[in-house]
C-alpha positions as CSV (number, residue, x, y, z in Angstrom):
1,M,-122.6,223.1,7.3
2,T,-126.1,224.3,6.7
3,K,-127.4,227.6,7.9
4,L,-129.6,227.6,11.1
5,L,-132.5,230.0,10.9
6,K,-134.5,231.7,13.7
7,T,-138.3,231.0,13.6
8,K,-139.0,234.3,12.0
9,E,-136.4,233.9,9.3
10,A,-137.7,230.4,8.6
11,C,-141.3,231.6,8.3
12,E,-140.2,234.4,5.9
13,L,-138.2,232.0,3.8
14,L,-141.1,229.6,3.4
15,G,-143.9,232.2,3.4
16,V,-145.7,230.3,6.2
17,C,-146.9,231.2,9.7
18,P,-145.2,229.8,12.9
19,N,-148.0,227.1,13.4
20,T,-147.3,225.7,9.9
21,L,-143.6,225.7,10.7
22,K,-144.3,223.7,13.9
23,R,-146.2,221.2,11.8
24,Y,-143.2,220.7,9.5
25,D,-141.1,220.3,12.7
26,R,-142.8,216.9,13.3
27,N,-140.1,215.7,10.9
28,G,-137.4,216.8,13.4
29,I,-136.0,219.7,11.5
30,S,-135.4,222.0,14.4
31,V,-132.4,222.2,16.6
32,R,-132.7,223.4,20.2
33,I,-129.9,225.4,21.7
34,G,-130.9,226.0,25.3
35,R,-134.3,227.7,25.0
36,A,-133.6,228.9,21.5
37,V,-135.1,227.0,18.5
38,R,-133.3,227.1,15.2
39,Y,-134.3,225.5,11.9
40,D,-131.9,223.8,9.4
41,S,-132.5,225.6,6.1
42,E,-131.9,222.5,3.9
43,A,-134.2,220.3,6.1
44,L,-136.9,223.0,5.9
45,I,-136.9,223.0,2.1
46,A,-136.9,219.2,2.0
47,A,-139.9,219.1,4.4
48,V,-141.8,221.6,2.3
49,K,-141.2,219.5,-0.8
50,G,-142.3,216.4,1.0
51,E,-145.5,218.1,2.1
52,Q,-146.2,219.3,-1.4
53,Q,-145.6,215.8,-2.9
54,A,-147.9,214.2,-0.3
55,A,-150.6,216.8,-1.0
56,G,-150.2,216.1,-4.8
57,V,-150.7,212.4,-4.2
58,K,-153.8,213.0,-2.2
59,E,-155.3,215.2,-4.9
60,E,-154.5,212.7,-7.6
61,N,-156.2,209.9,-5.6
62,N,-159.3,212.0,-5.2
63,A,-159.6,212.8,-8.9
């Protein structure tokens, strides 16, 4: 089972602010437990890699 992180922990792991984390959450990487929001650590890392790959493709197309 993957580790579920609090918002602050997830932000520290990725080095991003909470708003960026919310943008990544469009991919459905958060888990809601009552009012608490937790993030799947493996899904977070995959989301970041996906964002970086998408940005790389955009940069290559603009070159």
